[in-house]
C-alpha positions as CSV (number, residue, x, y, z in Angstrom):
1,M,-44.4,14.4,-12.3
2,S,-46.0,13.1,-8.6
3,E,-45.5,13.8,-5.4
4,R,-44.8,9.9,-4.4
5,K,-41.7,9.1,-4.0
6,D,-40.9,5.3,-6.3
7,A,-38.8,3.7,-3.4
8,T,-37.7,1.2,-6.1
9,T,-37.0,4.4,-8.3
10,E,-34.8,5.9,-4.7
11,E,-32.9,1.8,-4.4
12,R,-31.9,2.2,-7.9
13,I,-30.3,5.8,-7.8
14,K,-29.0,4.9,-3.7
15,T,-27.2,1.3,-5.5
16,A,-25.7,4.0,-8.8
17,A,-24.4,6.2,-6.4
18,K,-22.6,3.6,-4.4
19,T,-21.0,2.4,-7.1
20,V,-20.2,5.9,-8.6
21,F,-19.3,6.9,-4.7
22,Y,-16.7,3.8,-4.1
23,K,-14.6,4.4,-7.6
24,K,-14.8,8.0,-7.7
25,G,-15.1,9.4,-4.3
26,F,-16.7,12.1,-3.7
27,A,-15.1,15.0,-4.7
28,A,-14.1,13.5,-8.2
29,T,-17.7,12.4,-8.6
30,R,-21.3,14.2,-10.5
31,T,-24.3,14.3,-10.0
32,R,-24.8,13.8,-13.9
33,D,-22.2,10.6,-13.2
34,I,-25.5,9.3,-10.5
35,A,-27.4,9.5,-12.8
36,E,-26.4,7.5,-15.9
37,E,-24.8,5.0,-14.0
38,A,-28.8,5.1,-12.8
39,G,-29.9,5.0,-16.3
40,L,-32.0,7.9,-15.3
41,N,-32.4,11.7,-16.3
42,L,-30.2,14.4,-14.1
43,A,-34.0,16.2,-13.2
44,L,-35.3,12.9,-11.9
45,L,-32.1,12.0,-9.7
46,N,-32.0,16.2,-7.9
47,Y,-36.0,15.5,-7.6
48,Y,-35.9,12.2,-5.3
49,F,-32.3,14.1,-3.5
50,R,-31.9,17.5,-3.7
51,S,-28.0,17.9,-3.4
52,K,-24.5,15.7,-4.4
53,A,-24.3,15.7,-1.0
54,K,-27.0,14.9,0.9
55,L,-26.9,11.8,-1.1
56,F,-23.4,11.3,0.0
57,E,-24.0,11.4,3.6
58,I,-26.7,9.0,2.8
59,I,-24.5,6.3,1.2
60,M,-21.5,7.4,3.9
61,A,-23.7,6.2,6.9
62,E,-25.1,3.6,4.8
63,T,-21.4,2.2,4.8
64,L,-20.0,2.9,8.3
65,S,-22.8,1.5,9.9
66,G,-22.5,-1.4,7.5
67,F,-18.6,-1.5,8.7
68,I,-19.5,-1.0,12.4
69,S,-22.3,-2.8,13.9
70,S,-20.9,-5.7,13.4
71,M,-18.0,-4.9,15.3
72,K,-19.9,-3.8,18.0
73,V,-21.2,-6.6,18.5
74,I,-18.2,-8.9,18.0
75,L,-16.1,-7.0,20.6
76,N,-19.0,-7.2,23.1
77,D,-20.3,-10.5,22.9
78,E,-19.2,-11.5,26.3
79,K,-19.6,-15.5,25.4
80,T,-15.9,-15.0,23.1
81,S,-12.2,-15.2,23.7
82,L,-9.7,-12.6,23.0
83,E,-8.7,-15.2,20.6
84,E,-12.5,-15.8,19.3
85,K,-12.9,-13.0,18.6
86,V,-9.5,-12.0,16.4
87,A,-10.6,-14.8,14.7
88,I,-14.7,-13.5,14.0
89,I,-13.1,-10.0,12.7
90,A,-10.6,-12.0,10.5
91,E,-13.0,-14.1,8.7
92,R,-15.9,-11.9,9.1
93,Y,-14.6,-8.1,7.1
94,I,-12.0,-10.7,4.9
95,D,-15.8,-11.8,3.9
96,F,-17.8,-8.1,3.8
97,I,-14.8,-6.4,2.0
98,S,-14.7,-8.9,-0.7
99,A,-18.2,-8.7,-1.4
100,E,-17.5,-5.0,-0.9
101,P,-13.6,-4.7,-2.5
102,E,-14.0,-0.7,-3.2
103,I,-15.1,-0.1,0.4
104,P,-11.5,0.2,2.5
105,T,-10.6,2.4,-0.3
106,F,-13.4,4.9,-0.7
107,I,-13.1,5.0,3.6
108,L,-10.0,5.3,3.4
109,T,-9.8,8.3,0.7
110,E,-13.0,10.4,2.7
111,V,-10.7,10.0,5.7
112,R,-8.0,12.1,4.4
113,N,-10.1,14.5,2.1
114,N,-12.7,14.8,5.3
115,P,-10.9,13.7,8.4
116,D,-13.2,15.6,10.7
117,G,-16.4,15.0,9.4
118,L,-16.1,11.5,8.3
119,L,-14.5,10.6,12.3
120,K,-17.8,12.3,13.8
121,K,-19.7,9.6,12.3
122,L,-17.0,6.9,13.4
123,P,-17.6,6.1,17.1
124,I,-14.1,4.4,17.1
125,K,-13.2,5.6,21.4
126,E,-17.6,4.2,22.4
127,I,-17.3,1.2,20.7
128,V,-13.4,0.1,21.5
129,N,-13.2,2.0,24.6
130,E,-16.4,0.7,26.4
131,S,-15.9,-2.7,24.8
132,V,-15.8,-6.4,26.3
133,F,-12.3,-6.7,24.1
134,I,-10.8,-4.1,25.4
135,R,-12.1,-5.8,29.4
136,Q,-10.5,-9.3,28.2
137,F,-7.0,-7.5,26.6
138,Q,-6.3,-5.2,29.9
139,Q,-7.0,-8.9,31.7
140,A,-4.5,-10.7,29.1
141,V,-1.4,-8.8,30.0
142,Q,-2.2,-8.7,33.7
143,N,-2.3,-12.5,33.4
144,K,1.0,-12.1,31.4
145,K,-0.1,-13.4,27.9
146,I,0.1,-11.0,26.1
147,A,3.5,-9.0,26.0
148,E,2.0,-5.5,25.0
149,P,0.0,-3.3,27.4
150,N,-1.0,-0.5,24.7
151,P,-4.4,-2.3,22.8
152,L,-3.9,0.2,19.8
153,H,-1.2,-1.9,18.9
154,F,-3.4,-4.9,18.9
155,I,-6.1,-3.5,16.8
156,M,-4.0,-1.6,14.7
157,N,-1.9,-4.9,13.3
158,L,-5.8,-7.0,13.2
159,M,-7.0,-4.5,11.3
160,G,-4.2,-3.8,8.3
161,L,-3.7,-7.2,8.3
162,V,-7.3,-8.2,7.3
163,V,-7.5,-4.7,5.1
164,F,-4.3,-3.6,3.8
165,P,-4.3,-6.8,1.0
166,F,-7.6,-5.3,-0.3
167,V,-6.1,-2.0,-0.6
168,A,-2.6,-3.3,-1.8
169,K,-4.6,-5.9,-4.3
170,P,-3.7,-4.2,-7.6
171,I,0.3,-4.4,-6.9
172,I,-0.5,-7.8,-4.9
173,M,-2.1,-9.5,-7.9
174,G,0.3,-7.7,-10.4
175,S,3.8,-8.7,-8.5
176,K,2.8,-12.1,-8.7
177,N,1.0,-12.2,-12.4
178,L,-2.8,-13.9,-9.7
179,E,-6.2,-13.7,-11.2
180,T,-8.8,-12.7,-9.3
181,T,-10.1,-16.4,-8.1
182,Q,-5.9,-17.1,-6.8
183,F,-6.7,-13.1,-4.9
184,H,-9.3,-14.8,-3.5
185,D,-8.2,-17.9,-2.0
186,L,-5.0,-16.1,-1.1
187,M,-7.0,-13.9,1.3
188,Q,-9.1,-16.8,2.3
189,E,-6.0,-18.6,3.5
190,R,-5.7,-15.6,5.1
191,K,-8.9,-16.4,7.6
192,K,-6.8,-19.0,8.9
193,K,-3.6,-17.7,9.1
194,I,-4.3,-14.5,10.6
195,P,-5.1,-15.3,14.5
196,I,-2.2,-17.7,13.8
197,W,0.1,-14.7,13.2
198,I,-1.7,-11.9,16.2
199,A,-1.4,-13.8,18.4
200,M,2.7,-15.2,18.4
201,M,2.9,-10.8,17.3
202,F,2.0,-9.7,21.2
203,A,3.0,-13.2,23.3
204,A,4.8,-12.6,26.1
205,V,8.4,-12.9,25.5
């Protein structure tokens, strides 16, 4: 076997690994599952990636990078208001998860199975606490535009409104006998509704 690794084959393995890991999670995935998904023999997969753990680490890093990097840019944009940031987050993350619908369940499963290991890879504290978003939130509280002073409630409610429908997609679709296209349309409607709901939720009373 040549010592030179082929980039196309490597990407093929990573794409297959992403598909299997997203569906099964780390614990339930076998290296053989990934090889079969990629249409390669197990020896070739092991040549490119020495272990399931190493491959998983790469897939998780890429997944989190895509999920978080956009958030960091949005939260630190000096040119957008707090309200605009909410609208942008709702729109971008609904589109992002619609394209990769397995990501929320995948991340939640791995958080549950390995919270310490995964959370070390998520610089949430730095991204949120040192952001323009937090400064704008605190200013809105001081100006009495927001009644709830704890930004964690704001963030949890916003992310819950965006992410939870995808996690509960089978229940939502089953309860109303929705087709996939109807669920998609429902999520597109939420892009406009979430900023309104968030504003009402935190308005000063």
